[in-house]
N, C-alpha and C positions, 0 to 999 in steps of 0.2 A: 105738330110742328111745324107747319109755314105758319103759325103766328112766332113763332123762337126765329123762321129766321131772316123775316121782316121783322121783325124787331131788333134782331143785330141791326141789318141793315140803317134802320134810325137812328142807334145809338150810333154805328159808326161814319154817320152822317152824307153816304149816300143815297139817293134817291133812286126807288123800284120802280120799272118805267111799265113791267111788267113783267109776267107771268106763266108761265101754263104747266101744270099738272097731268103725268100723264105715268100709265104700269111697265112695266116693264120688266122682263126674267130675270130671277136670280137663279144661284148655282146649285142653293137649295131650298127643297119643299116647305121647310114650317116657313121660309123667311121669304118676305114682299120686298119686292124693290121698287119705288116710285118716283120717274125722273123729273127734274125740276128745273124748266130752265127758265133762265131769270134773263133781264134786260135793266142794267144799270145805270147811274151818270154820278161821275163823282169825284173830285180831286184824285190825284195818283196820292198822297197819305191815307186818305179817307177809307178807298178803293183798298189801298194794301191790307189798314187796317182788317176791311169786312172778313176778305179771303182768309187771313189771321183768326178772325173770329167762326168763319164755320170752321178750320181745321177744331180749333176745340169742340164741335157741338155735341151730344151727349150720346148720339149714334151714328152707328156706320154709315159711312159717306166717301163718298169718291168724285173728286170734279173733273172732270173734260168738255171738252172744247173751248176753253178758252181764249176768247178772244179781246183784244185792247185795243181805241183808235182816239187818236189824241184831236180834240174838237177846240182848235186857237191856238195864239200863238202866245197865252199868256206864258210870262213864268210857272206857275203852277197852272195849267190849261184843265180841264174835263175832260175826264176819261169816258167814253163810252164803250159800257163792257159787258159781254152776253156770256154766258157761262150754261153749263147745265151742272149738277149738281143731281147723286144718281143716289139715295138713302135708303140702303137696309134694315127693314124689321122685322121684328118676331111678326107670324100673322095676326094672330090675339092682340098687335101691340094697333095695327092698320085698322084694324076694325075697333078699336077703342078713339084710335085717335081721328076717324072719319066719323064715328059717332058726336062726338067732341066738336067737331065742324060743319057739323049740321048735313051730314051726310054726302058733301058733294062731293065731285071727282073729277 
């Protein structure tokens, strides 16, 4: 799942400056939730395209803590964006995803 999120950033034309992943609680016992805190940079059209791509992810997710700040006075300035994306998946799917990503947390 992480590779899909990073791939969408690349396809959209935004640069991922940093990301952190941390587990969180989910309202249903069989479901696991994972928070991804992302820091991005890119012009508004590319940032908007990326946010639209996140909406179309194959997993249920929620976006929170979206912060945008303008860097410069250009006609199409770079935006520094930070956000938290919470992904919800079945516990068995999360275990399979972690195994594919080398078991890192």
